[in-house]
N, C-alpha and C positions, 0 to 999 in steps of 0.2 A: 504493500500500500504506500509506504514511504517513497519507494522508487518511482511510483506513478506521479507523485506530487512533483518530484524533480523533473520528470519528463514534461510535465505541463508547462514549466518555465523554460525548458530548453527551446531555443529558437529554431525555426525551420531554416532552410537554406536562404530563402528570400528575406526572412527576418534578420538573419545573420548579415546579409549584404547591407541592409538598412542600418543595423547596429554599427557596422564598420564605418559607414559614412558619419554617423553621430559620434563615434569614438574619435575619428580624425578631426571633425569640425567642432566638437564640444556640444553644439546644438545646431539645429537647422529646421527650416520650415518644410512643409510637404513639398513645395516646389523645388527647394534646394536639394532635397533628397532625390526627388524625381530626376532632376537635371544631372545629378551625379551618377545615377544608375541607368538612365534610359538607353544609352548606347550599348552597354554590356548586357542588360537584361531584356531589352525590348519591352519595357513596362510602361504603362500609362499612368498619368498623375492620379487618377481616381483609385487605381489599384494600390498605389503607394499610400494614399490616404486611408484606405480600408485596412491595409496591413498595420499602419501606425495605430489605428483605433483598436485592433485586436491586441497589438503589442502593449498598449496602455492597459487593457483588461488583464493581460498576463503579468503585468508588473515589470515589464522589460524597459518601458520608457514612460516619461511623464511629459506634460506640456504646460506652458504658460501662454497666456493670451496677450498679444500685442495688437491693439485695435481689433480687427476681425480675423487675425491670423494666429494660428497655433504654432508655437516654437517648441520643438521637441528636444529632449535631452535623454541620454541613456540612464537607466537606473541600475543597470548591471555593469560590472567592470569587465573589461576584455579578458583578463586572466581568469576570473571566476567562471566566465562563460566558456572559455576554452577548456578548462578543467572539467566542467559539467559535460560538455560534448565528448571529450576524450574518454571520460568515465563511461559514458553511454556506449561508445564503440568498444571499449575494453570489455565491458560486461556482455554486451550482445553478440559481438563478433568473435571474441576470443575467450569467452567464459572466464574472464578475469586473469588470464595468463599473460602477464606482462612480457615475458620473453617472446611469446608468439607475436605479440603486437609489435615489438621492436624488430623482430626478424622480418615481419611483413613490411614494415615501414622502410627498412634498409634495402629490401628487395625492390621496392618502388622507386626509391631515390638513394643513390649512393651518397653516403655522408662525405662532406669535405674534410680535409685534414683538421681544420679548426673545430668542426662539429665533433669529430672523433676525439680530439683532445678534451673538449668540454664534457663529452660523455664519459671518458675515462676518469676525469676529475670528479664527476658526479658519482660514479661507481665507487671511487676511492673514499669519498665522503660518506656515502651510505655504508660502506664496509666498516669504516672506522666508528660509525655510530652504533653498529650492531655489536662490535667487540671492543668495549671500552678498556679491556685489559691490555689490548695491543698498544695503547698509548701513542698511536700514530706511527710506531716503528714498523719497518718492513723487513 
């Protein structure tokens, strides 16, 4: 039941595209969001307005009124949303198996040297957290 509540706030692909515009701009009108997305998504302004209305109901965005125009801002942070979406993929597609997710991701996109270095550092940090007796020595 609790997982379903999280899914209710997880943005759809189109909602995520709208959130990316709001995250980059801080806030935007329906028209500004439409103009940012129309070429890539082939979307009409009324559809953007409908999505923003639903996103307001879901608690993803809020708006303030300036004259007769709604100015929208994101209520969720990019990092929080990314984690929620990744958790959804991890649980649904990989049954929670982190190693399978990483193997699949690296099969899709070969990591750069910098990415590999950051991954190694992350693994070293995680390893040292699990074994405090090690004292960071190798």
